[in-house]
KEKOLVO-620285 format. One line per field, with one value per residue (C-alpha): x, y, z; residue number from 1. Coordinates in steps of 0.25 Angstrom, whole numbers, plus 5000, padded with zeros to 4 digits. Example, Ala and Ser with C-alpha at 12.3 -4.5 7.8 and 13.67 -1.06 7.14 Angstrom:
REM residues 2
east = [5049, 5055]
north = [4982, 4996]
up = [5031, 5029]
n = [1, 2]
***
This chain:
REM residues 225
east = [5000, 5005, 5010, 4997, 4988, 4995, 4994, 4980, 4977, 4983, 4973, 4982, 4979, 4989, 4994, 5003, 5011, 5013, 5018, 5025, 5015, 5017, 5022, 5033, 5038, 5039, 5047, 5056, 5058, 5059, 5064, 5054, 5057, 5058, 5045, 5038, 5044, 5040, 5026, 5023, 5029, 5021, 5032, 5032, 5041, 5031, 5020, 5028, 5032, 5018, 5013, 5024, 5023, 5008, 5009, 5018, 5011, 4998, 5003, 5010, 4998, 4989, 5000, 4999, 4984, 4984, 4993, 4980, 4984, 4973, 4979, 4987, 4994, 4998, 5001, 5012, 5015, 5008, 5006, 5013, 5008, 5003, 4997, 5000, 5014, 5007, 4994, 4982, 4979, 4993, 4991, 4978, 4984, 4996, 4995, 4980, 4978, 4989, 4984, 4970, 4974, 4982, 4970, 4960, 4969, 4971, 4956, 4951, 4959, 4957, 4945, 4946, 4960, 4963, 4971, 4979, 4985, 4997, 5002, 5008, 5004, 4991, 4984, 4970, 4967, 4968, 4961, 4948, 4955, 4961, 4948, 4942, 4953, 4950, 4960, 4955, 4966, 4974, 4987, 4992, 4983, 4994, 4991, 4999, 4995, 4980, 4969, 4965, 4951, 4948, 4953, 4944, 4932, 4933, 4938, 4936, 4923, 4931, 4946, 4953, 4964, 4977, 4986, 4982, 4993, 5004, 5018, 5023, 5019, 5010, 5017, 5031, 5028, 5015, 5012, 5006, 4993, 4993, 4994, 4984, 4974, 4977, 4975, 4962, 4957, 4960, 4954, 4942, 4940, 4947, 4943, 4928, 4921, 4934, 4945, 4956, 4970, 4976, 4991, 5003, 5002, 5017, 5028, 5031, 5045, 5055, 5052, 5039, 5040, 5037, 5027, 5019, 5019, 5013, 5003, 4998, 4996, 4990, 4980, 4976, 4973, 4966, 4957, 4942, 4930]
north = [5000, 5014, 5023, 5032, 5020, 5013, 5024, 5027, 5012, 5013, 5025, 5037, 5049, 5052, 5065, 5071, 5083, 5093, 5106, 5117, 5115, 5127, 5140, 5134, 5125, 5136, 5144, 5133, 5133, 5148, 5153, 5159, 5173, 5173, 5165, 5176, 5187, 5179, 5177, 5191, 5196, 5186, 5181, 5170, 5161, 5162, 5157, 5146, 5141, 5141, 5134, 5123, 5120, 5119, 5109, 5100, 5101, 5098, 5085, 5081, 5084, 5075, 5064, 5065, 5065, 5052, 5045, 5045, 5054, 5059, 5073, 5082, 5093, 5105, 5119, 5130, 5140, 5152, 5158, 5165, 5168, 5181, 5178, 5172, 5173, 5178, 5184, 5176, 5182, 5178, 5164, 5163, 5168, 5160, 5147, 5144, 5140, 5129, 5124, 5124, 5116, 5106, 5104, 5102, 5092, 5084, 5085, 5081, 5068, 5066, 5074, 5067, 5071, 5082, 5094, 5100, 5114, 5117, 5132, 5138, 5151, 5159, 5156, 5160, 5169, 5157, 5146, 5148, 5146, 5133, 5128, 5131, 5124, 5111, 5112, 5103, 5105, 5118, 5116, 5121, 5130, 5138, 5143, 5156, 5159, 5157, 5157, 5142, 5145, 5155, 5145, 5135, 5144, 5149, 5137, 5125, 5120, 5119, 5116, 5107, 5113, 5108, 5113, 5124, 5121, 5131, 5126, 5140, 5143, 5133, 5120, 5125, 5135, 5130, 5121, 5107, 5112, 5124, 5114, 5105, 5116, 5122, 5109, 5106, 5120, 5119, 5105, 5110, 5122, 5120, 5105, 5107, 5100, 5094, 5099, 5101, 5094, 5098, 5099, 5108, 5119, 5117, 5107, 5105, 5110, 5105, 5117, 5111, 5103, 5089, 5090, 5100, 5090, 5080, 5090, 5092, 5078, 5075, 5086, 5081, 5067, 5071, 5082, 5080, 5089]
up = [5000, 4997, 5009, 5009, 5009, 5020, 5029, 5026, 5028, 5042, 5045, 5043, 5036, 5025, 5019, 5008, 5013, 5001, 5008, 5001, 4989, 4981, 4988, 4996, 4985, 4976, 4986, 4988, 4973, 4970, 4984, 4994, 4992, 4977, 4975, 4983, 4975, 4962, 4968, 4971, 4958, 4950, 4942, 4932, 4941, 4952, 4943, 4936, 4950, 4955, 4943, 4943, 4958, 4957, 4945, 4953, 4966, 4960, 4954, 4967, 4975, 4966, 4968, 4983, 4983, 4974, 4985, 4993, 5005, 5014, 5015, 5006, 5012, 5003, 5006, 5008, 5019, 5015, 5030, 5040, 5054, 5050, 5036, 5023, 5016, 5003, 5002, 5000, 4987, 4982, 4987, 4980, 4967, 4967, 4976, 4977, 4963, 4964, 4977, 4972, 4960, 4969, 4978, 4967, 4960, 4973, 4978, 4964, 4965, 4980, 4985, 4999, 5001, 5012, 5008, 5019, 5016, 5024, 5027, 5039, 5044, 5042, 5028, 5033, 5021, 5011, 5020, 5012, 4999, 5004, 5008, 4995, 4988, 4996, 5007, 5019, 5030, 5033, 5040, 5049, 5057, 5063, 5077, 5076, 5062, 5061, 5071, 5071, 5077, 5066, 5055, 5061, 5062, 5048, 5040, 5050, 5042, 5029, 5033, 5043, 5052, 5055, 5066, 5076, 5087, 5088, 5086, 5087, 5101, 5108, 5106, 5108, 5120, 5125, 5137, 5135, 5142, 5132, 5121, 5126, 5128, 5114, 5107, 5114, 5111, 5096, 5095, 5102, 5093, 5080, 5080, 5082, 5070, 5066, 5056, 5065, 5065, 5078, 5076, 5078, 5068, 5063, 5065, 5080, 5082, 5092, 5102, 5105, 5119, 5118, 5129, 5121, 5109, 5118, 5124, 5110, 5106, 5120, 5118, 5105, 5110, 5122, 5116, 5118, 5114]
n = [1, 2, 3, 4, 5, 6, 7, 8, 9, 10, 11, 12, 13, 14, 15, 16, 17, 18, 19, 20, 21, 22, 23, 24, 25, 26, 27, 28, 29, 30, 31, 32, 33, 34, 35, 36, 37, 38, 39, 40, 41, 42, 43, 44, 45, 46, 47, 48, 49, 50, 51, 52, 53, 54, 55, 56, 57, 58, 59, 60, 61, 62, 63, 64, 65, 66, 67, 68, 69, 70, 71, 72, 73, 74, 75, 76, 77, 78, 79, 80, 81, 82, 83, 84, 85, 86, 87, 88, 89, 90, 91, 92, 93, 94, 95, 96, 97, 98, 99, 100, 101, 102, 103, 104, 105, 106, 107, 108, 109, 110, 111, 112, 113, 114, 115, 116, 117, 118, 119, 120, 121, 122, 123, 124, 125, 126, 127, 128, 129, 130, 131, 132, 133, 134, 135, 136, 137, 138, 139, 140, 141, 142, 143, 144, 145, 146, 147, 148, 149, 150, 151, 152, 153, 154, 155, 156, 157, 158, 159, 160, 161, 162, 163, 164, 165, 166, 167, 168, 169, 170, 171, 172, 173, 174, 175, 176, 177, 178, 179, 180, 181, 182, 183, 184, 185, 186, 187, 188, 189, 190, 191, 192, 193, 194, 195, 196, 197, 198, 199, 200, 201, 202, 203, 204, 205, 206, 207, 208, 209, 210, 211, 212, 213, 214, 215, 216, 217, 218, 219, 220, 221, 222, 223, 224, 225]
***
């Protein structure tokens, strides 16, 4: 049996991780600063790179979907803690069409597949666009960048949320009791009606005390409504 099939038979959800889908891959190819200059100057180089990478990524995404995975994770880091790295209008004019094409190709092949969009930071202005295109899960809901309760209130009936537990302040500097209380609060408020994957909102770094990691997992396992 293939690898995906064997894991699914054992009862696991399977995922293909496809980060740095367009923007960050082009920045790696062209150089971050130079590509931003190209992008805002609307050069032929910027258009050619976007078209080329889009063609390649759509083919790759379709191939990953054909493997039978339950989740396909796509995305680029367009957010900072104060807002978007480029304007929402610039995103809609340059990167939305390629993402829309990718999602349409994947969903037409596998309507049941879950599309997870990954971007750090605050990308709230484009969340309605992502939902309209068919994104099912937004990751991460970064505690210092977005208001998780607001995101749940405005979009929770159409979008699953992943994250909400701060790796910037709470996990490294909080107490086990504070972590437990925050986990329970988020699961009670943001998990109402379903649609929450409670998790650290970034990679857990070495500065997080072990007892705080244990406190997080214990809080999740002992939560009751």
